[in-house]
C-alpha positions in Angstrom: -21.3 4.0 -36.6 -20.0 1.1 -34.5 -18.0 1.5 -31.3 -16.9 -0.4 -28.2 -19.1 1.0 -25.4 -18.3 0.6 -21.7 -21.3 -0.5 -19.6 -19.7 -0.8 -16.2 -17.1 -3.1 -14.6 -16.6 -6.3 -16.6 -19.0 -5.4 -19.3 -18.6 -3.7 -22.7 -20.1 -4.4 -26.2 -19.6 -3.5 -29.8 -22.6 -1.3 -30.4 -24.2 0.9 -33.0 -24.0 4.5 -31.7 -24.5 8.0 -33.0 -21.8 9.4 -35.2 -19.6 12.0 -33.4 -20.1 15.7 -34.3 -18.1 18.9 -33.9 -18.9 20.2 -30.4 -16.2 22.9 -30.0 -14.4 25.1 -32.5 -11.1 23.3 -31.8 -12.5 19.8 -32.5 -11.8 17.5 -35.5 -13.6 14.4 -36.6 -11.2 11.6 -37.5 -12.0 8.4 -39.3 -10.2 5.6 -37.4 -8.0 3.6 -39.7 -6.1 1.8 -36.9 -6.6 1.7 -33.1 -5.3 -0.6 -30.3 -6.1 -1.8 -26.8 -4.1 -0.5 -23.8 -3.6 -1.9 -20.3 -5.5 1.2 -19.1 -8.6 -0.1 -21.0 -8.4 -3.3 -19.0 -8.2 -1.3 -15.7 -11.3 0.5 -16.7 -13.1 -2.8 -17.3 -12.0 -4.0 -13.9 -13.6 -1.0 -12.3 -10.2 0.5 -11.2 -11.1 3.9 -12.7 -14.6 4.9 -11.4 -14.4 8.3 -13.2 -15.2 6.5 -16.5 -18.9 6.4 -16.7 -21.1 3.7 -18.4 -21.9 4.7 -21.9 -18.4 5.9 -22.7 -16.7 4.7 -25.9 -13.3 3.3 -24.9 -9.9 3.7 -26.4 -7.3 6.5 -26.6 -4.9 5.6 -29.4 -5.6 5.9 -33.1 -4.4 6.7 -36.6 -6.8 8.0 -39.2 -8.0 10.6 -41.7 -9.4 14.0 -40.8 -12.9 14.2 -42.1 -14.2 17.5 -40.6 -12.7 20.3 -38.6 -14.1 23.0 -36.3 -13.9 26.7 -37.1 -11.0 27.2 -34.7 -8.7 24.6 -36.3 -5.7 26.2 -38.1 -3.2 23.4 -38.8 -5.4 20.6 -40.1 -7.5 20.1 -43.2 -9.9 17.3 -44.2 -7.9 14.6 -45.9 -4.9 14.9 -43.6 -3.7 11.6 -42.2 -2.8 11.9 -38.5 -1.8 10.1 -35.3 -4.3 10.9 -32.6 -2.4 11.4 -29.3 -3.6 9.6 -26.3 -3.3 12.9 -24.4 -5.3 16.0 -25.4 -3.7 19.4 -24.9 -5.4 22.7 -24.9 -2.0 24.3 -25.8 -2.6 27.4 -23.7 -2.5 26.6 -20.0 0.8 26.7 -18.1 1.4 22.9 -18.0 0.8 22.8 -21.8 3.2 25.7 -22.3 5.7 23.6 -20.3 5.1 20.6 -22.5 3.3 18.7 -19.7 0.2 17.9 -21.7 -0.8 15.1 -19.4 -1.4 17.7 -16.7 -3.4 20.1 -19.0 -5.7 22.4 -16.9 -7.6 23.7 -19.9 -9.9 20.6 -20.3 -7.3 18.2 -21.8 -5.1 15.5 -20.3 -6.1 11.9 -20.6 -9.7 12.4 -21.6 -10.2 10.2 -24.7 -11.9 7.0 -23.7 -12.0 8.2 -20.1 -14.0 11.4 -19.7 -15.1 11.7 -23.4 -15.8 9.2 -26.1 -12.6 7.5 -27.4 -11.0 5.9 -30.4 -12.2 2.3 -30.4 -14.8 3.2 -33.0 -15.2 3.9 -36.7 -15.0 7.7 -36.0 -13.7 9.8 -33.1 -14.2 13.4 -32.1 -10.7 14.7 -31.2 -10.7 17.7 -28.8 -8.0 20.4 -29.2 -7.1 18.7 -32.5 -4.4 21.2 -33.5 -2.4 20.3 -30.4 -3.4 16.7 -30.1 -2.6 15.2 -33.5 0.5 14.7 -35.5 0.6 14.3 -39.3 1.5 10.8 -40.3 4.3 10.5 -42.9 3.0 8.7 -46.0 5.6 6.0 -45.6 5.0 5.3 -41.9 3.0 2.0 -41.6 -0.2 2.1 -39.7 1.0 -0.4 -37.2 4.1 1.6 -36.4 2.2 4.9 -36.3 -0.3 3.7 -33.7 2.5 2.9 -31.3 3.4 6.6 -31.4 0.0 7.5 -30.0 0.9 6.3 -26.5 3.1 3.2 -25.9 6.4 4.7 -27.3 6.1 8.1 -25.6 5.1 6.4 -22.4 8.1 4.1 -22.5 10.4 7.0 -23.2 9.0 9.8 -21.1 7.8 8.0 -18.0 10.3 5.1 -18.1 13.6 5.9 -19.8 13.7 9.7 -19.4 12.3 9.8 -15.8 14.6 6.9 -14.9 17.6 8.9 -16.2 19.0 6.0 -18.2 22.6 6.8 -19.2 25.4 5.0 -21.1 26.9 2.1 -19.2 23.8 1.6 -16.9 22.3 -1.6 -15.8 18.6 -1.3 -16.5 16.0 -3.7 -15.2 12.5 -3.7 -16.6 9.9 -5.4 -14.4 7.1 -6.6 -16.7 7.3 -7.6 -20.3 4.0 -6.3 -21.6 3.9 -3.9 -24.6 5.1 -0.8 -22.6 7.8 -2.8 -20.8 9.1 -4.1 -24.2 8.9 -0.6 -25.7 11.1 0.6 -22.8 13.7 -2.0 -23.8 13.7 -0.8 -27.4 13.9 2.9 -26.4 16.5 2.3 -23.6 18.8 0.9 -26.3 19.2 4.4 -27.7 21.2 5.3 -24.5 23.8 2.5 -24.7 23.2 0.8 -21.4 25.7 -1.8 -20.3 22.9 -4.4 -19.8 19.1 -4.5 -20.0 17.5 -7.2 -17.9 13.7 -8.1 -18.1 11.7 -10.1 -15.6 8.2 -11.5 -16.1 6.3 -14.5 -15.1 5.3 -15.4 -18.7 7.6 -17.5 -20.7 6.2 -16.2 -24.0 6.8 -12.6 -22.9 10.3 -13.4 -21.8 11.0 -14.7 -25.3 9.5 -11.5 -26.7 11.9 -9.5 -24.5 14.9 -11.4 -25.9 13.6 -10.7 -29.4 13.4 -7.0 -29.0 16.8 -6.6 -27.4 17.0 -7.6 -23.8 20.4 -9.0 -22.7 18.7 -11.2 -20.2 15.1 -12.3 -19.7 14.2 -14.5 -16.8 11.7 -15.2 -14.1 12.1 -12.7 -11.2 13.2 -14.9 -8.4 16.9 -15.7 -8.9 17.6 -12.6 -10.9 16.1 -10.2 -8.4 17.9 -12.0 -5.6 21.3 -11.6 -7.4 20.7 -7.9 -8.0 19.5 -7.2 -4.4 22.5 -9.0 -2.9 24.9 -7.6 -5.4 25.5 -4.1 -6.8 21.9 -3.6 -7.9 20.5 -1.9 -11.0 21.1 1.8 -11.9 17.6 2.1 -13.2 14.5 -0.1 -12.6 11.4 0.5 -14.7 8.1 -0.8 -13.2 5.8 -1.8 -16.0 3.4 -4.2 -14.4 1.0 -2.0 -12.4 1.0 -4.7 -9.7 2.0 -4.2 -6.1 4.4 -7.1 -6.3 6.1 -5.6 -9.3 6.8 -2.4 -7.4 8.2 -4.3 -4.5 10.6 -6.2 -6.9 11.8 -2.8 -8.1 12.7 -1.6 -4.6 14.7 -4.8 -4.1 16.6 -4.6 -7.4 17.6 -0.9 -7.4 21.1 0.1 -6.2 21.9 2.8 -3.7 21.6 6.1 -5.5 19.6 4.5 -8.3 16.3 5.4 -9.9 12.9 3.6 -9.9 10.6 4.8 -12.8 7.0 3.7 -12.4 5.1 3.3 -15.7 2.5 0.8 -14.6 -1.1 1.8 -14.0 -1.8 0.8 -10.4 -5.4 0.0 -9.6 -4.7 -1.0 -6.0 -2.3 0.1 -3.2 1.4 -0.8 -3.4 3.6 -0.9 -0.3 6.5 1.4 -0.1 9.1 -0.3 2.2 10.8 2.9 3.5 12.4 0.8 6.3 14.5 -0.7 3.5 14.9 2.3 1.3 15.4 5.3 3.5 19.2 5.1 3.6 19.7 4.2 -0.1 19.3 7.6 -1.7 16.8 6.1 -4.2 14.7 8.4 -6.5 11.2 7.2 -7.3 9.3 8.8 -10.2 5.8 8.5 -11.4 4.0 10.2 -14.3 1.2 10.6 -16.8 2.6 10.5 -20.3 2.6 13.9 -22.1 3.3 12.7 -25.6 5.5 15.8 -26.2 8.2 13.5 -27.5 6.0 12.0 -30.3 7.5 14.1 -33.1 11.1 13.1 -32.1 10.2 9.5 -31.7 8.4 9.5 -35.1 11.6 10.7 -36.7 13.6 7.9 -35.0 11.0 5.3 -36.2 11.1 6.7 -39.7 15.0 6.6 -39.8 14.9 2.9 -38.6 16.6 3.8 -35.2 13.6 2.3 -33.3 12.7 -1.2 -34.5 9.2 -1.3 -33.1 7.3 -3.6 -35.5 7.9 -6.6 -33.3 5.8 -5.0 -30.6 2.7 -5.7 -32.6 1.8 -9.4 -32.3 -1.9 -9.5 -33.5 -4.0 -7.6 -36.0 -7.8 -7.7 -36.3 -10.5 -6.0 -38.2 -12.2 -3.2 -36.3 -15.4 -5.2 -36.0 -13.5 -7.9 -34.1 -12.9 -5.6 -31.1 -14.2 -8.0 -28.5 -11.9 -10.8 -29.9 -9.0 -8.4 -29.7 -9.7 -7.6 -26.1 -9.9 -11.3 -25.2 -6.5 -11.9 -26.8 -4.9 -8.9 -25.2 -6.4 -9.5 -21.7 -4.9 -13.0 -21.7 -1.6 -12.1 -23.3 0.4 -14.3 -21.1 -1.2 -17.3 -22.6 -2.2 -16.0 -26.1 1.2 -14.5 -26.7 -0.5 -11.1 -27.5 1.6 -8.0 -27.1 0.2 -5.0 -28.8 -2.9 -5.8 -30.8 -3.9 -3.4 -33.6 -7.3 -3.2 -35.2 -7.7 -1.9 -38.8 -10.6 -0.4 -40.6 -11.6 -2.8 -43.4 
């Protein structure tokens, strides 16, 4: 089969590799019908995640058809169409029993495209497949379904839920990439008074306005007004950059929440000299994807208009072109890019 193989920082290629095979009784082999590129993949290519070894197939989000199952699989059959979760869950350890799949101690967590071969390929071996896949309804489009593998659960669990968004809140989202925009869409479910998005890219600010932001502007004046005024009830950090985190600490009100979604590859400064008296709660998190079934229902009922989050589609063999578009999204206008099997 063909797959995107990581060869070390700043180097990957679309190569011919050995087809995956069942290794454990709880594995399934899934033919990839749609996959996508994540900001975490870019961090891997920059060398920010040294635990990812050269030779690893990248990617951790996919939708596809089950082709083969291990002897320990009980809930899947060949021919089932599934969403492959970005997080693998053994289903038996204490964190998994608590719904904290991202903290799985039984060999799961974020392993696809990180510690084991991932989804940016024609086929993928899915560990713990009974607990790490969700059947895709026949009427759920591929492009919507692949967003349920990670970006929507991340926006909800790590951003909106951890940030404790409630009706009447002023919510600020710092960073208008795909997960920041998904946070705007999901936050709308909670009837906030106002959603404000800041970013340095004009095209992404336009995208923020299209998906439901009440205001979308460059950070300077807007952050100054918030920091000098009442401040935001909830600030969601979705850039993964140190400057983005500092902006969050300036925008939040006393007693407010900062929910960090961004993947940080370098240190960010925590200005406790400015925050210690403000009663601010700061949360971080690895997505669990325990919310995927609920979010899937909302997408199916039309309550989450997510189709605008996908800006570009490619054939699977145009993986390197998709990476180029996504990596330069501020100039290409790329948000979520989806690759389809042809």
